[in-house]
N, C-alpha and C positions, 0 to 999 in steps of 0.2 A: 720622812720616815719610811724605812724599808722593812717589810715584814714579809715572812714566808707564809705562803698559803699551804695548809696541810690537811690531808684527808683525815677525817674523824669518824667515830662511830656515830651514826644518827641518834639524836636524842629528842625525839618529838613523839607525840602520840599519834602514830599513823592512822590508828583505827578512827580517830576524831577528824584528823585532816583530810584523810582519803581512804575511806573503809575499803578493805580489800586490796590495799597496795601490795604489789609483788616485788616492787624494786624501791630501795632507798639508799642514798648516799648523801654524805654531808662534808663540807669543806669549812675550815676556820681560818680567819686571819686575826691577829692581835692588832689593835687600834690604839693602844696605849691610853692616854687621857682624852683622846678626841671625844668630842661630844656630838656623836652622830646618831640620829635615831634610825629606826628600820627603813623608813621610807627613803631617807637620804642614802642609806647604805644600798638599798635596792637601786635606786636612781643612778648612783655612781657605778654600779655594776652593770646596768643595762644600757645606759645611753653613752654615746660617743666612744664606742669600743674600736678596737683595731679593725681595719678594713678586711683582713682575713675572715673575721667572724661574719661581718656583714656579707661577704662573698659566699661563705658557707650556708648562710640563711637564704640568700638568693637562690643558690642551687638547690637547697632543700625545697624551696617553694616551687621550683620549676618540676622537680621530680615527684613531688606528691600531688600536684594538681590533678593528674589523670585518675588518681585513686580516690577523689572527692574529699581529701583531707583539707582541714583548715590551712590557711597560709596567713602570713603576716597581715594584719589589718582586718582579719575576719574573726569576729568574736561577739557573743552576747553582751549586753549592757553589762558594765562593771559597777557593783555597788560604791566602790571607793575610787573610781577612775581607772586610768591606765598608766602604766610605766612601760614606756616602749610599746611593745606588742603584747604585754601580758596585763590581763584584767586583774585589778586588785580586789580580792574577795573579802578580806578582813584586815584590820589594821589597829594596832595600839603603837605607842612610840618604841616599845620593846619587840614587837613582832609584826611582820607584814606577811600575809599569805596571798599569793597570786597563782594563776593558772587557770586552765579550762578543761572541759570535757569534750572529746571528739569521738568520731565513729570507731576509730581503732584504738585509743587510749585516752586516759584521762591523767593529768599531771598537776602537781602543785610544787611551788617553790616557796620555801618558808625561810625568811631571813630574820634571824634573832640577833639582837644586840644584849649582851650580859656583862656583868661585872661592874666594879665601881672604881672610882679614883683614877689611878694610873694603869689599872689592869683590866681594861675593857676589851672586848672581842666581838666579832660579828661571825655567825655560823650561818651558811646557807645550805639548806637541806633540799634535796629533790626527791619526790615521791611519785611514783608511776604505777597506774592500774591499767593493764592491757585488756582488751575485749575479745581479741581474735588473733588469728594467725598473722595478719597484717600488722597488728600492733606489736606482737612479739618480735616480728622480723625487723620492724622499724627500730624498735628499741636495741637490737642486736646490732643494727648497722650504725646507729648514731653514738652508741656508747664510747667508742675510742675518741670521738670528737667531743661528746659531751664533757669529759673529764678535763681536756685540754681547755675548753671554752670556759668552763666554770672556773678553773684555776686563774685564767687570765682575767675574767671578770671580777673575781674576788681581789686580785692584785690592785684594781683600781679603786677600791674602798679607801685606801690609805693615801692615794694621791690627792693633792688640793683639788678642791671643787672647780669646774671649769665654767 
């Protein structure tokens, strides 16, 4: 099944998920009649990605270490386990919320599975609340990569499980 990932207007209660969020974007992919829950969708997005995403993440970890920012593998205990480097904060079959709080910014990834029958879709919403100049600078620097990465990750939802 080939589906197009498209940017959509975020449709989440940002005030509940990340009070004070200053940034939000969302991307959606149609999954047809696939019976995928939110955890499976998030797992397909995050794990076994293209090498260029792994390389960007490694570069990011190297660049942020001198600033004391969290890197892959550094996070508080997650109430619902981890998916890749993301702590799962809450979960139902229809919605998974992952993310963490750091010195420079807090972020959440919200994966929603909606629709019935043959008209199902997955939406991934990113919410960010910055705390300081470093957070605002970091967000501005990663934004061009963020959109490419999320589109690529969302495209993997409709691929067969590996």
